[in-house]
C-alpha positions as CSV (number, residue, x, y, z in Angstrom):
1,M,0.0,0.0,0.0
2,A,2.8,2.4,1.0
3,E,4.7,1.6,-2.2
4,A,1.6,2.2,-4.3
5,T,1.0,5.5,-2.6
6,R,4.6,6.6,-3.3
7,R,4.3,5.6,-7.0
8,A,1.0,7.5,-7.3
9,G,2.7,10.6,-5.8
10,R,5.6,10.4,-8.1
11,G,3.4,10.3,-11.2
12,P,2.1,13.9,-11.0
13,C,5.6,15.1,-10.1
14,R,7.1,13.4,-13.1
15,R,4.4,14.9,-15.3
16,L,5.2,18.4,-14.0
17,L,9.0,17.9,-14.5
18,P,9.1,18.9,-18.2
19,P,7.5,22.4,-17.8
20,V,9.6,23.1,-14.7
21,L,12.8,22.1,-16.6
22,A,11.8,24.3,-19.5
23,W,11.4,27.2,-17.2
24,L,14.8,26.6,-15.6
25,V,16.4,26.2,-19.0
26,A,14.8,29.4,-20.3
27,N,16.2,31.3,-17.3
28,L,19.7,29.8,-17.7
29,L,19.8,30.6,-21.4
30,T,18.7,34.1,-20.8
31,W,21.3,34.5,-18.1
32,A,23.9,33.3,-20.5
33,V,22.8,35.9,-23.1
34,A,23.0,38.6,-20.4
35,T,26.5,37.5,-19.4
36,A,27.6,37.7,-23.0
37,S,26.1,41.2,-23.3
38,V,26.8,44.5,-21.7
39,A,24.5,47.1,-20.0
40,G,23.9,50.4,-21.6
41,D,26.5,52.2,-19.5
42,G,29.1,49.6,-20.4
43,T,28.9,47.7,-17.1
44,P,28.2,43.9,-16.8
45,V,24.5,43.0,-16.9
46,R,23.0,41.9,-13.6
47,Y,20.5,39.4,-14.8
48,W,19.4,38.2,-11.3
49,S,18.6,41.8,-10.3
50,T,15.4,43.7,-11.0
51,G,17.4,46.5,-12.6
52,G,18.7,44.2,-15.3
53,R,15.2,43.3,-16.3
54,S,13.7,46.8,-16.3
55,R,13.2,49.1,-19.4
56,W,11.4,52.3,-20.0
57,D,7.8,50.9,-19.8
58,S,8.7,49.0,-16.6
59,A,8.7,52.2,-14.7
60,H,5.1,53.0,-15.9
61,Y,3.8,49.6,-14.8
62,L,5.4,50.0,-11.4
63,S,4.0,53.5,-11.0
64,I,0.5,52.1,-11.8
65,A,1.0,49.4,-9.2
66,E,2.2,51.9,-6.6
67,T,0.1,55.0,-7.1
68,G,-2.5,54.3,-9.9
69,Y,-3.1,56.1,-13.1
70,E,-2.4,59.8,-14.0
71,M,-2.4,61.9,-17.2
72,F,-1.2,65.5,-17.6
73,R,0.3,67.9,-20.1
74,C,4.1,67.3,-20.1
75,R,5.0,71.0,-19.9
76,E,3.1,71.3,-16.7
77,R,6.0,69.4,-15.0
78,Y,8.7,69.6,-17.6
79,P,8.8,73.1,-19.2
80,D,11.4,72.1,-21.9
81,F,9.5,69.0,-23.0
82,R,7.3,68.8,-26.1
83,D,3.7,70.0,-25.7
84,V,2.2,66.5,-25.6
85,V,0.3,64.4,-23.1
86,C,2.3,62.5,-20.4
87,G,1.3,59.9,-17.9
88,N,0.9,56.2,-17.6
89,V,-2.6,55.7,-19.1
90,A,-1.0,54.0,-22.2
91,W,-0.4,50.8,-20.1
92,F,-3.1,48.3,-19.1
93,P,-3.7,47.4,-15.4
94,G,-3.7,43.6,-15.3
95,Y,0.0,43.2,-14.6
96,P,0.4,46.1,-12.3
97,M,-2.6,45.1,-10.2
98,S,-1.1,41.7,-9.9
99,V,2.2,43.3,-8.8
100,R,0.3,45.4,-6.2
101,A,-1.4,42.2,-4.8
102,V,2.0,40.4,-4.4
103,S,3.6,43.5,-2.9
104,A,1.1,43.2,-0.1
105,T,3.3,40.3,1.2
106,G,6.0,42.9,2.0
107,L,8.0,42.5,-1.1
108,S,9.2,45.7,-2.9
109,Y,7.2,46.6,-6.0
110,E,10.2,45.7,-8.2
111,L,10.7,42.3,-6.6
112,A,7.0,41.6,-6.7
113,A,7.0,42.4,-10.4
114,A,9.8,39.9,-11.0
115,V,7.9,37.3,-9.0
116,V,4.7,37.8,-11.0
117,T,6.7,37.7,-14.3
118,E,8.5,34.5,-13.5
119,A,5.5,32.8,-11.9
120,A,3.5,33.6,-15.1
121,L,6.3,32.2,-17.3
122,L,6.3,28.9,-15.3
123,G,2.5,28.9,-15.7
124,M,2.9,29.4,-19.4
125,F,5.1,26.3,-19.7
126,A,2.7,24.3,-17.5
127,A,-0.3,25.4,-19.5
128,L,1.4,24.6,-22.8
129,W,2.4,21.2,-21.5
130,W,-1.1,20.5,-20.4
131,L,-2.5,21.5,-23.8
132,L,0.1,19.2,-25.4
133,G,-1.3,16.3,-23.4
134,A,1.3,16.3,-20.7
135,R,3.1,13.4,-22.4
136,L,6.8,13.7,-23.4
137,T,7.5,12.7,-27.0
138,P,10.0,14.1,-29.5
139,A,7.3,16.4,-30.8
140,T,6.2,17.8,-27.5
141,G,9.7,18.0,-26.2
142,L,10.8,20.1,-29.3
143,A,7.7,22.4,-28.8
144,L,8.8,23.1,-25.2
145,A,12.4,23.6,-26.4
146,V,11.3,26.2,-28.9
147,G,9.3,27.9,-26.1
148,T,12.5,28.4,-24.1
149,V,14.0,30.5,-26.9
150,F,10.8,31.9,-28.4
151,P,11.2,35.0,-30.5
152,G,10.9,38.0,-28.3
153,G,10.8,35.8,-25.3
154,V,13.4,37.8,-23.4
155,Y,10.5,40.0,-22.4
156,F,9.0,37.0,-20.6
157,H,11.7,37.6,-18.0
158,A,11.4,41.4,-18.0
159,L,9.2,43.6,-15.7
160,F,6.6,43.7,-18.5
161,P,3.1,42.0,-18.8
162,L,4.1,39.7,-21.7
163,S,4.2,36.5,-19.6
164,T,1.0,37.3,-17.8
165,A,-0.9,38.2,-21.0
166,T,0.5,35.1,-22.8
167,L,-0.5,32.8,-19.9
168,A,-4.0,34.3,-20.1
169,L,-4.2,33.5,-23.8
170,L,-3.1,29.9,-23.2
171,V,-5.9,29.6,-20.5
172,C,-8.3,31.0,-23.1
173,V,-7.2,28.4,-25.6
174,A,-7.5,25.7,-23.0
175,G,-11.1,26.7,-22.3
176,V,-12.0,26.6,-26.0
177,G,-10.2,23.3,-26.4
178,R,-12.0,21.7,-23.5
179,G,-15.4,23.2,-24.2
180,S,-15.6,25.4,-21.1
181,W,-16.8,28.9,-22.2
182,A,-16.3,30.1,-18.6
183,V,-12.6,29.2,-18.6
184,A,-12.2,30.7,-22.1
185,A,-13.9,33.9,-20.9
186,A,-11.7,34.2,-17.8
187,G,-8.6,33.8,-19.9
188,G,-9.8,36.3,-22.4
189,F,-10.7,38.8,-19.7
190,A,-7.2,38.5,-18.2
191,A,-5.4,38.7,-21.5
192,A,-7.3,41.9,-22.5
193,A,-6.8,43.4,-19.1
194,C,-3.0,42.8,-19.2
195,H,-2.1,44.0,-22.7
196,P,-4.0,45.7,-25.6
197,V,-2.9,42.9,-28.0
198,G,-4.5,40.5,-25.6
199,A,-7.9,41.8,-26.8
200,V,-7.5,39.6,-29.9
201,A,-9.1,37.0,-27.6
202,V,-12.4,38.8,-28.1
203,G,-12.3,38.3,-31.9
204,M,-11.1,34.7,-31.6
205,L,-13.9,33.9,-29.2
206,L,-16.5,35.4,-31.5
207,L,-15.2,33.2,-34.3
208,S,-15.1,30.1,-32.0
209,A,-18.8,29.5,-32.8
210,L,-17.5,28.2,-36.2
211,F,-15.0,25.7,-34.8
212,A,-15.7,25.0,-31.1
213,W,-18.6,23.9,-28.9
214,R,-19.4,21.3,-31.4
215,G,-21.5,19.2,-29.0
216,N,-24.1,21.9,-28.9
217,T,-26.7,23.2,-31.3
218,W,-25.9,26.3,-33.4
219,P,-27.9,28.7,-31.1
220,V,-26.0,27.4,-28.1
221,R,-22.7,27.6,-29.9
222,C,-23.3,31.2,-30.8
223,A,-24.4,32.0,-27.3
224,K,-21.3,30.5,-25.7
225,A,-19.0,32.2,-28.2
226,G,-20.8,35.5,-27.7
227,A,-20.9,35.3,-23.9
228,A,-17.2,34.4,-23.7
229,A,-16.3,37.2,-26.1
230,A,-18.4,39.7,-24.1
231,V,-16.7,38.8,-20.8
232,S,-13.3,39.0,-22.4
233,G,-14.1,42.5,-23.7
234,C,-14.9,43.5,-20.2
235,G,-11.1,43.3,-19.6
236,V,-10.7,46.4,-21.8
237,L,-13.7,48.1,-20.1
238,W,-12.1,47.5,-16.7
239,A,-8.9,49.1,-17.9
240,K,-10.7,52.1,-19.3
241,W,-12.8,52.4,-16.1
242,L,-9.7,52.6,-13.9
243,M,-8.3,55.2,-16.2
244,W,-11.5,57.2,-16.1
245,Q,-11.6,57.1,-12.3
246,A,-8.1,58.6,-12.2
247,T,-8.3,61.1,-15.1
248,G,-12.1,61.8,-15.6
249,R,-11.7,60.8,-19.2
250,W,-13.0,57.7,-20.9
251,D,-10.6,58.4,-23.9
252,A,-7.5,58.8,-21.8
253,Y,-5.8,55.8,-23.5
254,E,-6.6,57.0,-27.0
255,T,-5.5,60.6,-26.1
256,I,-2.0,59.7,-25.0
257,Q,-1.5,57.2,-27.8
258,E,-2.3,59.8,-30.4
259,S,-0.6,62.7,-28.7
260,S,2.6,61.1,-27.7
261,Y,3.0,58.0,-29.9
262,G,1.1,58.8,-33.1
263,Q,-0.8,55.5,-32.8
264,G,-4.4,56.6,-33.3
265,G,-6.6,54.9,-35.8
266,V,-5.9,51.9,-38.0
267,H,-2.7,51.8,-40.0
268,Q,-1.8,50.1,-43.3
269,P,-0.1,46.9,-42.0
270,F,2.4,46.3,-44.8
271,G,3.6,49.9,-44.7
272,E,4.0,49.6,-41.0
273,M,6.0,46.4,-41.4
274,A,8.4,48.2,-43.7
275,K,8.7,51.1,-41.2
276,A,9.3,48.6,-38.4
277,Y,12.0,46.9,-40.4
278,R,13.8,50.1,-41.2
279,F,13.5,51.6,-37.6
280,P,17.1,52.8,-36.7
281,F,17.3,51.5,-33.1
282,K,21.1,51.6,-33.1
283,D,21.1,55.2,-34.2
284,W,18.9,56.1,-31.3
285,Y,21.1,54.4,-28.7
286,T,24.3,52.4,-28.7
287,P,25.9,51.2,-25.5
288,E,29.0,52.9,-24.2
289,G,32.6,51.6,-24.4
290,H,33.9,48.4,-26.0
291,L,31.0,46.2,-27.3
292,P,31.1,42.4,-26.8
293,W,30.9,40.4,-30.0
294,L,27.3,39.4,-29.4
295,V,26.1,43.0,-28.8
296,E,28.1,44.3,-31.8
297,H,26.4,41.9,-34.1
298,A,22.9,42.4,-32.5
299,L,22.3,46.1,-33.1
300,E,19.9,45.4,-36.0
301,A,18.5,42.1,-34.8
302,H,15.0,43.5,-35.0
303,R,15.2,43.0,-38.7
304,T,16.0,39.2,-38.6
305,Q,13.3,39.1,-35.8
306,L,10.7,40.3,-38.3
307,W,11.7,37.7,-40.8
308,L,11.5,35.0,-38.2
309,D,8.2,36.1,-36.8
310,T,6.8,36.2,-40.4
311,A,8.1,32.7,-41.0
312,F,6.6,31.4,-37.7
313,V,3.1,32.7,-38.4
314,L,3.2,31.3,-41.9
315,L,4.4,27.9,-40.6
316,V,1.5,27.9,-38.1
317,L,-1.1,28.8,-40.7
318,V,0.3,26.2,-43.2
319,T,0.3,23.5,-40.6
320,A,-3.3,24.4,-39.6
321,A,-4.4,24.2,-43.2
322,A,-2.7,20.9,-43.7
323,L,-4.3,19.4,-40.6
324,L,-7.7,20.8,-41.7
325,L,-7.3,18.9,-45.0
326,R,-6.1,15.8,-43.2
327,G,-9.2,15.9,-41.0
328,R,-11.4,15.9,-44.1
329,D,-9.7,12.8,-45.3
330,G,-10.4,10.9,-42.1
331,G,-7.1,11.6,-40.3
332,R,-6.6,13.5,-37.0
333,G,-7.5,17.0,-38.0
334,L,-7.5,20.3,-36.3
335,D,-9.1,20.3,-32.9
336,A,-10.8,23.4,-31.3
337,G,-7.8,24.4,-29.2
338,E,-5.5,24.3,-32.2
339,W,-8.0,26.3,-34.2
340,A,-8.0,28.9,-31.4
341,A,-4.2,28.9,-31.3
342,A,-3.9,29.4,-35.0
343,V,-6.4,32.3,-35.1
344,L,-4.6,34.0,-32.1
345,T,-1.2,33.6,-33.6
346,A,-2.3,35.3,-36.8
347,A,-4.1,38.1,-34.9
348,V,-1.1,38.7,-32.6
349,F,1.2,39.1,-35.6
350,L,-1.1,41.6,-37.3
351,V,-2.4,43.8,-34.5
352,P,0.8,45.7,-33.7
353,F,1.2,46.7,-37.4
354,L,-2.5,47.7,-37.6
355,A,-1.9,49.9,-34.5
356,G,1.4,51.4,-35.8
357,A,3.5,50.0,-33.0
358,E,6.8,50.3,-34.9
359,M,8.9,50.5,-31.7
360,S,7.2,47.6,-29.7
361,W,6.0,45.0,-32.2
362,Y,8.9,42.6,-31.5
363,R,7.9,42.2,-27.9
364,N,4.2,42.1,-28.6
365,H,4.8,39.2,-31.0
366,A,6.1,37.1,-28.1
367,Q,2.4,36.4,-27.4
368,M,2.5,34.2,-30.5
369,F,3.8,31.6,-28.0
370,V,0.3,30.1,-28.2
371,G,1.2,28.9,-31.7
372,L,3.5,26.3,-30.2
373,L,0.5,24.1,-29.9
374,L,0.7,23.8,-33.7
375,V,4.5,23.5,-33.6
376,A,4.0,20.1,-31.9
377,R,2.1,18.9,-35.0
378,M,4.8,20.0,-37.5
379,P,7.2,17.4,-39.0
380,R,10.6,17.0,-37.4
381,W,12.4,18.5,-40.4
382,V,10.5,21.7,-39.7
383,Q,10.8,21.6,-35.9
384,V,14.6,21.2,-35.7
385,P,15.5,24.1,-38.0
386,L,12.9,26.3,-36.3
387,L,14.5,25.6,-32.9
388,A,18.0,26.5,-34.3
389,C,16.7,29.7,-35.8
390,C,14.8,30.7,-32.7
391,A,17.9,30.0,-30.5
392,A,20.2,32.2,-32.6
393,Q,17.6,35.0,-32.8
394,Y,16.9,34.8,-29.1
395,A,20.6,35.5,-28.4
396,L,20.7,38.4,-30.8
397,L,17.5,40.1,-29.6
398,G,18.4,39.4,-26.0
399,A,21.6,41.2,-26.4
400,M,19.7,44.2,-27.9
401,F,17.5,44.1,-24.8
402,F,20.2,43.9,-22.2
403,S,22.4,46.5,-23.8
404,G,19.5,49.0,-23.7
405,V,19.1,49.3,-27.4
406,L,15.4,48.2,-27.2
407,V,12.8,49.9,-25.1
């Protein structure tokens, strides 16, 4: 009896081992990239400190966690600044409110932010592993491996909401895949509350009536899809309500985006892709002193990042199409969760360009992590080169991040 109990206990532990190992490997690889890089002031990168993981936007998220939202004319406080709108209403509340909750334990806001980030990353690997069936095979192992060096994934370790938003999208996918509209709605709400790009969950859930909830009649399918989408959309409404409480304006987010960042309205995506590719990050900022080899060769890594991101979304869509055709021929086709992941991957790729986010698309694209559900269905001759390309690009973009070239 005792031996049987011990074996039963070891089973769940062994099933949890792959995502935990993936999380550890992701941290060790990122630490190695940081060690081979240099900080913006020419000093060594302190990866295990909160300072080494902070960038410009991190300060805004921390200020929301600590004091809430604010919006003001820049010249009211900085007379020599441009006459535009300043404040922190361009950033959504899901992540900073989580940081505020964790800081109630007595941790500093910076350390609480790092804890939330890394806990969410561990949750991402656990959720992906569960979606893959929690069974180690060459295909699922390679999918996890790609996740450790996912394009833009250095921001999963930063004081940013990318890991929390991506975890929420994975929960949304899990809800769709398992036929639970409540779980899908909860994941969609959290994704939309954490990051503007997370609002793509609303559109995916509306479309889910076409590929999910198949055990129900069409009216019920539409009702579940609509209800899940409506709840998810409330994540954006919650963000705007908090901003309105602090500023008295429902359009605070749109005002600062248009005034300070020129991101109002819908942009032509292909033109924005070209602008993003040409953006001169290294002309804006280059680290001081002698540059390590990795940093020297990484100053324009955002360009190879765009090529890799484009290749990734195309591979996901081609795989989805192939599986759809296979299903029509009687084979194992595309299930509801994979449908959701494919739709989200394409949407996450496009939305930053539709919004004109030429300085932040590379980190927003990290939320395409949900597409790894389809990577597990790709042939080995695609998976292995994809892993190699992602690993090389991860090192390059990571060096851009740690050296302060990226924001």
